[in-house]
C-alpha positions, 0 to 999 in steps of 0.5 A: 841890548840887541833887538831883532825885528822881522820888518823895519819900521820907517823910523828907528830911535836907539840909545847909546850902546843899543843894537838893532838887527833887521832884514833889508832888501838889496838897494835899501838905504839908511839915512842917519838923521841924528847921532853916530852909529855903525852898520854891520853888513849882511854876511858875504863870501870871499873865497871860502871865508865869510866876512862882514863889513862895518860902516861908520855913519855920522849925522846926515849920512846916507848909506845904500845897501847893495845886498839884501839880508840881515844888518845890525845897527849899533848906536854910538850916541843917541840915534834917529835912523830912517830906513828907505825901501829900494827905489824899484820897490817904491816904483812898483808900489806907485805903479800898483796904486796907479793901476788901482785907478780905472782912468790910469789903467785906461791911459796905460793900456792906450799908451802901452806903458 
């Protein structure tokens, strides 16, 4: 069974044989908390040929996705997977949260951050 999501949840659980397609941003990373899975990368070009790479993941592995696009995660055993946003997006959300607080905004204006 293949499921497609338009936005990735923080935590994903798949049974053996299940596949999940989801969009990721460049720099996102996957953490396999439990089980074994294969990750199929977004399509890329090599000359005039389209290719996709498959990366096997074992329990405890972390996989960074250098390119954004749609990936597919195939569960080989029961899988618990975490999807983490790119670090740049995390920093931007922290900066936005700090900007929302008047004192932090004042400090940023004073220090030139």
